C-alpha positions in Angstrom: 32.1 2.4 17.1 28.5 3.6 17.4 27.4 4.7 20.9 24.7 2.5 22.2 22.1 4.3 24.4 18.9 2.3 23.8 18.1 -0.6 26.0 16.2 -3.8 25.2 15.1 -6.4 27.7 13.7 -9.8 27.3 12.3 -12.4 29.8 13.6 -15.9 29.2 13.3 -19.2 31.0 16.2 -20.6 33.0 16.8 -23.2 30.3 16.8 -20.5 27.6 19.3 -18.4 29.5 21.6 -21.4 30.0 21.5 -22.3 26.3 22.1 -18.7 25.3 25.0 -18.4 27.7 26.6 -21.6 26.5 26.3 -20.5 22.9 27.8 -17.1 23.7 30.7 -18.8 25.4 31.2 -21.1 22.5 31.2 -18.1 20.2 33.6 -16.3 22.4 31.4 -13.3 23.0 29.2 -11.8 25.7 25.6 -12.9 26.1 24.4 -9.5 25.1 26.5 -9.4 21.9 25.5 -12.9 21.1 21.7 -12.2 21.4 22.0 -8.9 19.5 24.0 -10.6 16.7 21.5 -13.4 16.4 18.5 -11.1 16.5 19.9 -8.8 13.9 20.7 -11.6 11.6 17.2 -12.9 11.8 15.7 -9.4 11.4 17.8 -8.7 8.3 16.8 -12.0 6.8 13.1 -11.2 7.3 13.4 -7.7 5.9 15.4 -9.0 2.9 12.7 -11.7 2.3 10.1 -9.0 2.2 12.1 -6.9 -0.3 13.0 -9.8 -2.6 10.8 -11.6 -5.1 11.9 -15.1 -6.1 10.4 -16.8 -9.1 11.2 -20.1 -10.9 14.0 -19.8 -13.5 11.6 -20.7 -16.4 9.2 -18.0 -15.4 12.0 -15.5 -15.1 13.2 -16.5 -18.6 9.7 -16.0 -20.1 9.4 -12.6 -18.5 12.8 -11.4 -19.8 12.0 -12.9 -23.2 8.7 -10.9 -23.3 10.5 -7.7 -22.3 13.2 -8.3 -25.0 10.6 -8.8 -27.8 9.3 -5.3 -28.8 5.6 -4.9 -29.2 4.4 -2.7 -32.0 2.1 -0.7 -29.6 0.0 0.8 -32.3 -2.0 2.9 -29.8 1.1 4.5 -28.5 2.5 5.1 -32.0 -0.8 6.8 -32.9 -0.7 9.0 -29.8 2.8 10.0 -30.6 1.9 11.0 -34.1 -1.1 13.1 -32.9 1.2 14.8 -30.4 3.6 15.7 -33.1 0.9 17.4 -35.1 -0.5 19.4 -32.1 2.4 20.7 -30.0 1.3 21.7 -26.5 3.8 24.5 -26.0 3.5 27.4 -28.4 6.6 29.3 -29.6 6.1 33.0 -29.0 
């Protein structure tokens, strides 16, 4: 178990406290553990939402299809040919 040394306090109304205490009792946990678990779940959801991009399935399929179809990229091919003719590192 990780040692807990930081402290977090919150001001709540009497009604909020009663609701939180009731929920903690129903969950079979302490008020502190209940609040921390609920806050962590919400925090992780928000962080995950910021790190995830969701797109419609048809858009995703079009993107993957475009990636799978190779483009001839003539400019890149020409640059590669020029680089082959003029090596940058000379053998000594």
